[in-house]
C-alpha positions in Angstrom: -85.9 -20.2 42.8 -84.5 -16.6 43.1 -86.2 -13.5 42.1 -83.4 -10.7 43.2 -83.3 -8.5 39.9 -79.5 -8.6 40.8 -78.4 -9.8 37.4 -76.9 -13.5 37.5 -75.1 -13.2 41.1 -78.2 -14.0 42.5 -78.7 -14.4 46.3 -80.4 -18.0 46.6 -77.8 -19.6 48.6 -77.1 -16.1 50.8 -75.5 -12.9 50.3 -74.0 -13.0 47.2 -71.2 -11.5 45.6 -70.0 -10.8 42.2 -66.6 -10.3 40.3 -67.4 -7.2 38.6 -68.1 -5.1 41.7 -70.4 -4.4 44.2 -72.6 -5.6 46.6 -75.7 -6.2 43.9 -74.1 -6.9 40.7 -72.7 -4.5 38.2 -75.3 -2.4 36.6 -78.1 -2.9 39.0 -77.1 -0.8 42.0 -80.1 -0.5 44.8 -82.9 -0.2 42.0 -84.7 -3.2 42.7 -85.3 -5.2 46.0 -82.9 -7.7 47.3 -85.5 -10.8 47.3 -85.7 -14.3 47.2 -88.7 -16.8 47.6 -89.2 -19.7 49.8 -90.5 -22.8 49.1 -93.3 -21.6 50.0 -93.6 -18.9 47.7 -92.9 -16.0 50.2 -90.7 -13.1 49.6 -87.4 -12.8 51.9 -85.3 -9.8 52.0 -81.7 -11.1 51.6 -80.8 -8.1 53.4 -82.2 -10.0 56.8 -79.6 -12.0 57.1 -76.5 -9.7 56.3 -73.7 -9.5 58.8 -72.4 -6.3 60.4 -69.7 -5.8 57.6 -72.5 -6.5 54.7 -74.6 -3.7 56.0 -71.6 -1.2 56.3 -70.6 -1.9 52.6 -74.7 -1.3 52.2 -73.8 1.9 53.5 -70.6 2.5 51.3 -72.7 1.9 48.4 -75.4 3.9 49.4 -73.2 7.2 49.2 -72.9 7.5 53.3 -69.4 5.5 54.5 -69.3 8.6 57.1 -72.1 6.7 59.0 -70.7 3.4 59.3 -69.2 3.8 62.8 -73.0 4.8 64.1 -73.9 1.4 62.7 -71.2 -0.5 63.6 -73.3 -3.0 65.7 -76.2 -3.0 63.1 -76.3 -6.8 61.1 -79.4 -7.0 58.6 -81.8 -8.0 61.5 -81.2 -5.1 63.4 -81.6 -3.0 60.2 -84.7 -4.8 59.1 -86.1 -4.1 62.7 -84.8 -0.2 62.3 -86.9 -0.3 58.8 -90.3 -1.4 61.0 -89.4 1.6 63.2 -89.8 3.6 60.0 -92.7 2.3 59.4 -94.8 2.1 62.4 -92.8 4.9 64.4 -91.9 7.5 62.0 -91.4 10.5 64.5 -89.0 8.1 66.5 -87.3 7.0 63.3 -86.2 10.2 62.6 -86.0 11.2 65.8 -83.2 8.7 66.3 -81.2 9.7 62.9 -81.2 13.4 64.1 -80.0 12.4 67.3 -77.0 10.1 65.2 -76.3 13.8 63.8 -77.2 13.0 60.3 -77.5 15.4 58.1 -80.7 15.9 56.5 -79.2 14.9 53.3 -78.0 11.8 55.1 -81.3 11.3 56.5 -83.0 11.5 52.8 -80.3 9.0 51.2 -80.5 6.6 53.8 -84.5 6.1 53.8 -84.4 5.7 50.0 -81.8 3.3 50.1 -83.4 1.1 53.1 -86.8 1.8 51.4 -85.1 0.0 48.1 -84.0 -2.9 49.8 -87.5 -3.7 50.8 -87.3 -5.6 54.2 
């Protein structure tokens, strides 16, 4: 059962794309977490299974296309680990973004988009 909240495209069978544009549906954007439920009822982030290309597309749709090269090696699992770093070691997380030459605006955009994924 999918609880993605991203229109009719759903994510129950992997990374869903629809024909109305965007990674997450035509009008939904990143306003709801991309999750599905397992047979046991636990919520699982679909973003954790993303490919490197999916992460790049997410960055672009988040207004961070100019950072794609910095995340070229990131797939969904690494993105999830980076999100965990934000939660458990925020000073280290923000230092890494600064070392990657993120502007303050980029840091704010990135952390907002990451939190909306609900990894």
